C-alpha positions in Angstrom: 117.3 107.7 104.1 115.6 110.0 101.5 119.0 110.7 100.1 120.1 107.1 100.0 122.4 107.1 103.1 122.9 104.0 105.1 120.7 103.5 108.1 122.6 103.7 111.4 122.4 105.3 114.8 122.7 108.8 113.3 119.4 108.0 111.4 117.8 107.2 114.8 119.0 110.6 116.1 117.4 112.3 113.1 114.2 110.4 114.0 114.4 111.7 117.6 114.5 115.3 116.2 111.4 114.6 114.0 109.5 113.0 116.9 110.4 115.8 119.3 109.1 118.3 116.7 105.9 116.3 116.2 105.3 116.0 120.0 105.8 119.7 120.6 104.2 121.1 117.4 101.6 118.5 116.5 102.7 117.9 112.9 105.7 116.7 111.0 108.6 119.1 110.6 108.8 118.8 106.8 105.1 118.4 106.0 103.9 120.2 103.0 100.9 120.0 100.6 102.5 117.4 98.3 104.8 114.4 98.7 107.4 115.9 96.2 107.5 119.2 98.1 107.9 117.3 101.4 110.8 115.2 100.0 112.5 118.4 98.8 111.9 120.1 102.1 113.6 117.1 103.8 116.5 117.2 101.4 117.0 120.9 102.1 116.6 120.6 105.8 113.9 123.3 105.8 112.3 123.4 109.2 109.9 126.2 110.4 109.1 126.7 114.0 106.2 128.5 115.6 107.1 131.6 117.7 106.1 130.1 121.0 108.7 127.3 121.0 111.5 127.7 123.5 115.0 128.4 122.4 116.2 125.2 124.0 113.6 123.1 122.1 114.5 124.7 118.8 118.2 124.2 119.3 117.7 120.6 120.4 115.6 119.8 117.3 117.8 121.6 114.9 120.9 119.9 116.1 119.3 116.6 115.5 117.9 117.5 112.1 121.3 118.4 110.6 121.5 117.0 107.1 125.1 115.8 107.4 124.9 112.7 109.6 128.6 113.2 110.6 127.8 116.6 112.2 124.4 115.6 113.7 124.2 115.8 117.5 125.1 112.4 119.0 122.8 110.8 121.6 125.3 111.1 124.5 125.3 114.9 123.8 121.5 115.0 123.3 120.8 113.6 126.8 123.0 116.5 128.2 121.3 119.2 126.2 119.6 122.0 128.2 116.2 121.1 126.6 116.5 117.7 128.4 118.4 118.7 131.6 116.2 121.7 132.5 113.6 119.2 133.6 115.8 117.3 136.0 115.2 117.7 139.7 
């Protein structure tokens, strides 16, 4: 949306990536000290992860925060991702 793309289900998938990051890390993935830097960070897809985050969590988030909506992980694949399925009984 920052880049003027249409809003569709792929935008929702991006939002799932953002929310997952926020739930696990406690802050927004692109947050910086200024609004302009934050917008630039979003446009570049620059995400930094703390060292204590699992490989599955990082992969899940990064596959949802792909800049190109056409190559972003779809929801039917997201629900089968190891980050999600490792908690199934």
